Every structure is written in structure tokens, then in C-alpha cells.
C-alpha angles and dihedrals in degrees: 000000000000090000093052092045095055097067091048090054090052096042096051096063089047091054090047091052092049091050090049090049092051091050093050092048090050091051090049093051092047091051092051092048093048089060100032101047097060089046092050097044103035111017104027094114093044096051091046090051087053090050092049094050096093089056097040091051090059100044121101116266111281094015118120138180119268139216115224096182125066097233099034095092087062104035101038097063090043091050092053092045089055092049091047090051090054091049093049092047093050095102089056092047091049090048090056090050090049092049090053099047100033097081090058095051129090118246092254090051092050090053089055102039097049096059091041092056092047094046093045090055093048092046092050090052090046090053092051092047091048090051094047100045101034114014103042096050090049094047095047092045087056097045094047092044095054094051111121120254112279094020115119114210105223109162122205111244094226096050090043090056092050091050094048093047089052090053091047093051092046094052094038091054092041090057089055090071096107092051092048091051093050090052092048091052093044092054090049095243092125139357128227089251091056090050090050092050090055098050094120092057092049090049091055091042091054090058091046089054090048091052093049100046102037135057117272098272126110096230097057092043090054090048089062101032097051096050091046092054094044090050088051089059091047089051091055091052092046092049092052090050099043099037109048122189099047091120090063090051091052091048091050092050092049090050091051092049092051091047090051091054 
């Protein structure tokens, strides 16, 4: 009887976890739909007009954006409204994830994960805001300004949306650099000292990222590369503060290297 009872004792918690996971996923989807549906049904055109403003402000007088596909005037604003709803609902989605994993974490882990989730959300929003208010106007001013004489810049609304979302994702993820560094240090993959010793490689890498994800002008590349490197420095400071004891790890590694010599 004891042998047959053991699997039931192990299966029951698994079933309970799966039910809890389903419930949290359902709550997350409902939260996204509560925000996304009104945007898609009522304010889709308005939010797309807001998204298009950085481009429209840089077009020549009387020039507008165009739609080269039959259904794009309808689907493109709705697509952006849905993406915007997901972005705005991200704190609620992350809260559901936190509520699911928190009971299985140690107290020290909860103290670390909670601020990381909050800061990652704020940093992602900060990256998008930085891209919208500073980067996009600069990029579009450059692209319109370099157009040959007699060429009217009339962007397609669908391709414009794809371009802007790519920029948003690039800057949103780039602004997650401090959180990524803290996690790397916490897992023992690197130490703050190792990160500091490799500053020059990160500096070059930041400009490579800027060259890949921005148009080929120096200003927009700098607007991504400089924040990435500064956030790298912030991540080192945050890792030293949130993950104590890394100095002892560095000292132990140095001792082992000297002993190996």
C-alpha cells in the first residue's frame, strides 16, 4: 500500500501546479485582452496616428504615408493596437508569472527576483520611450533628408510599423542590460571584476549593435551604442550591490591561477 501511495503523493502536487499554471495563464490572457480589445476596436486609428507622428513630422508638406496592400489600412492599425495592448499589460503578465513561481523560491531568491522583474519592466518601457521620443525623429529626419532631389518619401504604413517595432524591440532589449548582468553574476557565470576587465570588448560590441539595429548614420548608431555601454556600467554597479561575495570568488580564482602556475 505504501508503494502505491507514493506515486499519488507525487502526482497530486504536479496536478496542482498544472492547474495553478493554467489559472495564471488564463488571468494573463484576460488582462491582455482587457487592454488590447478596446485599443483594437475603438482607438486603433488613434494609436497608429500617434505611432506615425515621428515620420509625419519629417515628411515634406502635403506628403502622406501610403498603403500598398488592399487590407493594410484596416489590419495595420489593429496589429499595432494589439501589440501595444500586450506591452501595456506586461506588468500584469509578469505579476502572474511571479505569483506562480514565488512559492517555490527561497526567501533570498524572492528578494532578488521581485526587484529584477520590476526593474526589467521599467527599463523595457524606458527603452521604448527613448526610441520613440529621441531615436525615431532623428532617424526619420536623416532618411528624409538624404532622399535624392525629386524623390518623394512616402512610406508604406505596414512596412513602417514593422520597422518601428524592430526599433522598439532593439532598444527595449538593450535597456535590459543591467538586469541581464545581475542575472549572469547571480548564476556565477561571470563576476563584476571580469566584466570590468572586458570593458573594451563591450564598448566595441555596443557600436556593433548600434550599426546592426539602426540606419547607417552616425547619430542614430551613437544613440543606441552609448546607452548600451552606460547601462553596462550601471549593470556592474547593480551586480556588486545585489550579489555580495563576488570579491571572494575573484580572490579564490586568482589564488587557483597562481597555484596552477
